[in-house]
Structures are given as C-alpha cells and as structure tokens.
C-alpha positions in Angstrom: -14.5 -27.2 69.5 -17.9 -25.7 68.8 -19.9 -27.5 66.1 -23.3 -26.9 64.7 -24.5 -30.4 64.3 -27.3 -31.4 61.9 -30.7 -31.7 63.6 -31.4 -35.0 62.0 -29.5 -37.7 60.0 -31.1 -39.7 57.1 -32.3 -43.2 57.7 -32.6 -44.3 54.0 -30.3 -44.4 51.0 -32.6 -42.2 49.1 -32.4 -39.5 51.8 -28.6 -39.8 51.9 -28.3 -39.5 48.1 -30.3 -36.3 48.2 -28.0 -34.8 50.9 -24.9 -35.8 48.9 -26.3 -34.2 45.8 -27.1 -31.1 47.8 -23.8 -30.7 49.5 -21.4 -31.6 46.7 -21.6 -28.1 45.2 -20.3 -26.7 48.5 -17.1 -28.6 48.3 -14.0 -26.4 47.7 -11.0 -28.2 46.1 -8.6 -25.2 46.3 -6.4 -24.2 49.2 -8.4 -22.1 51.6 -6.6 -22.3 54.9 -4.1 -20.3 56.9 -0.4 -21.1 57.1 1.8 -22.1 58.9 0.1 -25.3 59.9 0.6 -25.9 63.6 -1.8 -28.8 64.3 -3.0 -31.7 62.2 -5.7 -34.2 63.2 -6.8 -37.7 62.3 -10.3 -39.1 62.7 -11.1 -42.8 62.7 -13.9 -45.2 63.6 -14.4 -48.4 65.4 -17.6 -50.2 66.3 -18.7 -52.1 69.4 -21.6 -54.4 70.3 -21.8 -56.1 66.9 -21.8 -52.7 65.1 -24.7 -51.2 67.1 -22.4 -48.6 68.8 -20.1 -46.3 66.9 -16.8 -45.4 68.5 -15.1 -42.3 67.1 -11.6 -41.1 67.8 -9.9 -37.8 67.2 -6.1 -37.4 67.6 -4.5 -33.9 67.3 -0.8 -33.8 66.6 1.6 -30.9 66.5 3.1 -30.2 63.1 5.6 -30.8 61.7 7.0 -32.9 64.6 3.9 -35.0 64.8 3.6 -35.3 68.6 0.3 -36.2 70.1 -1.1 -33.1 72.0 -4.8 -34.2 72.5 -7.2 -37.1 71.9 -10.9 -37.6 72.3 -13.4 -40.5 72.1 -17.1 -40.5 71.6 -19.7 -43.3 71.4 -23.2 -43.1 70.1 -25.8 -45.7 68.7 -25.2 -46.6 65.0 -28.2 -45.4 63.0 -27.2 -46.1 59.4 -26.2 -49.5 57.8 -22.8 -50.3 56.3 -23.2 -49.4 52.6 -20.1 -48.4 50.4 -20.5 -44.8 49.2 -22.5 -43.8 52.3 -20.1 -44.4 55.1 -20.2 -40.7 56.2 -23.8 -41.1 57.3 -22.8 -44.1 59.5 -19.6 -42.5 60.9 -19.9 -38.7 61.0 -22.4 -38.4 63.8 -20.0 -39.9 66.3 -17.0 -38.1 64.8 -18.8 -34.8 65.4 -19.3 -35.8 69.0 -15.6 -36.5 69.4 -14.6 -33.3 67.7 -16.7 -31.3 70.1 -14.6 -32.6 73.0 -11.3 -31.3 71.8 -9.8 -28.0 72.9 -7.0 -27.6 70.4 -8.4 -26.8 67.0 -6.5 -28.5 64.2 -5.6 -26.6 61.0 -6.2 -29.7 58.8 -8.0 -33.0 59.4 -6.9 -36.2 57.7 -9.8 -38.5 57.4 -9.7 -42.3 57.1 -11.8 -42.4 53.9 -12.5 -40.7 50.6 -12.8 -37.0 49.8 -14.1 -36.2 46.3 -13.0 -39.7 45.1 -16.5 -40.8 45.4 -19.4 -41.5 43.0 -21.1 -38.2 43.9 -17.9 -36.5 44.9 -18.8 -36.4 48.6 -16.9 -39.0 50.6 -16.5 -38.7 54.3 -13.7 -36.2 54.2 -15.6 -33.8 51.9 -18.9 -34.3 53.8 -17.2 -33.6 57.2 -15.3 -30.7 55.8 -18.4 -29.0 54.5 -20.3 -29.6 57.7 -17.7 -28.1 60.0 -16.2 -25.7 57.4 -12.6 -26.9 57.9 -9.8 -28.1 55.7 -10.0 -31.9 55.3 -8.1 -34.5 53.3 -9.3 -38.0 52.2 -6.8 -40.7 53.0 -8.3 -44.0 52.0 -6.7 -47.4 52.3 -8.7 -48.9 49.4 -10.0 -47.9 46.0 -13.7 -46.9 45.8 -13.9 -45.6 42.2 -11.6 -44.7 39.4 -8.7 -46.1 37.5 -5.0 -45.4 37.4 -1.8 -46.5 35.8 0.6 -48.9 37.4 2.5 -47.4 40.3 6.3 -47.7 40.9 7.3 -49.3 44.2 9.3 -46.5 45.6 8.0 -44.1 48.3 6.6 -40.9 46.9 5.5 -42.5 43.7 2.0 -41.4 42.5 -0.5 -41.7 39.7 -3.6 -39.7 38.9 -6.9 -41.3 39.9 -9.3 -40.8 37.0 -13.1 -41.3 37.0 -15.3 -40.3 34.0 -12.4 -38.3 32.5 -11.9 -36.3 35.7 -8.9 -36.4 38.0 -10.5 -37.1 41.4 -7.4 -38.0 43.4 -4.1 -39.7 43.4 -2.7 -43.1 44.2 0.3 -42.5 46.5 3.0 -44.9 47.7 3.8 -43.7 51.2 6.4 -46.5 51.9 8.5 -48.4 49.4 7.2 -51.8 48.6 3.9 -51.5 50.5 0.3 -51.0 49.2 -0.5 -47.4 48.2 -3.1 -45.0 49.7 -5.8 -43.2 47.8 -5.6 -39.4 48.4 -8.2 -36.9 47.4 -9.2 -33.4 48.3 -11.8 -33.3 51.1 -12.6 -29.6 51.5 -10.6 -26.4 51.2 -7.5 -28.3 50.3 -6.1 -28.9 46.8 -5.0 -32.3 45.6 -1.3 -31.3 45.3 -1.4 -29.9 48.9 -3.2 -32.9 50.2 -0.5 -35.2 48.8 2.2 -32.9 50.3 0.7 -33.0 53.8 0.0 -36.8 53.7 3.7 -37.4 52.9 4.8 -35.0 55.6 2.6 -36.9 58.1 3.9 -40.3 57.0 7.5 -40.4 58.1 7.9 -44.2 58.8 4.8 -46.3 58.0 2.1 -46.7 55.4 -0.4 -44.6 57.2 -0.1 -41.0 58.4 0.7 -40.7 62.0 -2.7 -38.9 62.5 -4.5 -42.0 61.2 -2.3 -44.4 63.2 -3.0 -42.7 66.5 -6.8 -42.3 65.8 -7.0 -45.9 64.7 -5.5 -47.2 67.9 -7.9 -45.2 70.0 -11.0 -46.1 67.8 -10.2 -49.9 67.8 -9.1 -50.2 71.5 -11.3 -52.1 73.9 
C-alpha cells in the first residue's frame, strides 16, 4: 500500500495541538466510500523494550465472512510520550509503516482508539484517516470525553455520546452483559454506518474481529 508519510512528527505537545487544530477541518463524517465492502482491516499497537520500541500490527479480513487474508507488522523507535489525547503521534508512525507492507487494500479500517470523540475532534482514527485519505472508524475500549445515558445490557444497545452539546459518537454494547465500546466516526464514515460495521465485525466477542487479530499480533512476543 502506497503511503505519503509526513516528513516529520512533532516532539512537543504544543506542536501536536497545532497539527490537530489544522487537520480537524479536513475530517469528513459522512459516508464517502465505495460499496460493496470486500475487505476490512484492524490496526493495533504494542510496545517493546519498556516502551521505547513501537510495534504496529495490521490485519486485513475479508468481509462479511471475516477471514484473515493478510497481516503485517512494523517496528520503529517510539518518539512521543504517552499522553491521553495525543496517542496518534505516538502510534501512527509505526502504523503507517505496517500499512505500507500490505498488498490487499482494505475498504474500511477499524482503529483501536477514538475518532472524533476527542477534545479536538482528531483521535487516532480521524488522524490516520485524513493522512491516508481512507475510511476509518474509531473503536475505543474506554471513554475519553463526553457523557451518555445508562445503557441496557443487551447486545446492540446504544446511547449517544455527547460533548459540549454535540453528538461525537455512541456507546455500543457489542455483547450482552459485557462492557460497551465507544464508537465514533474516524474519516469518510458516518456514525450510523460506523455502528453498523462494528456490529457486523463483532459476531462473538466484545471486540471486532479486526481488532482481536491485530491485537494478538501487536502484543505477541
């Protein structure tokens, strides 16, 4: 997969904020992709050597049967500290390296993290989507910002995630009786479509199969 990587990544929070403010206006939260969807991908991160080495994994699955068709791994030195709200600057450089290695181009990428459910509306899914100009969905395991009403325990239950009077995502129960996920548009995918594809990629467990495969690759030693 051909990617035009940024020539340099920020080293300070101030530089990172400036980039987020610049790129947020480029995020598209409407459906801008071709159907039918044939391949979905998951990206996830692990770290080695006490966090000094970033290990990115990409898993491409056929859709809708969710069979693994290609995977890739990439490692590079970690250059940005762990700071909530700025994880994309810590993780995306290695993710781009891993994406460059794949031959099968996915139609949608599900990211382990936030999309626009972010203080500056540019979580890792939105940031990655804008950089590579591909449809992305934020699938986060924990709440970063926003509030929501109580969620029923049954699979498929959802509530809007609200921040400063704006719907920035949804809280979605992907399996009855387990903790929900926090879904938001990344880039070129609407919230309703994001929810639909997350549910279709989550037939058995809490996490989408894309995330589960990528997570195993990213965390393996």
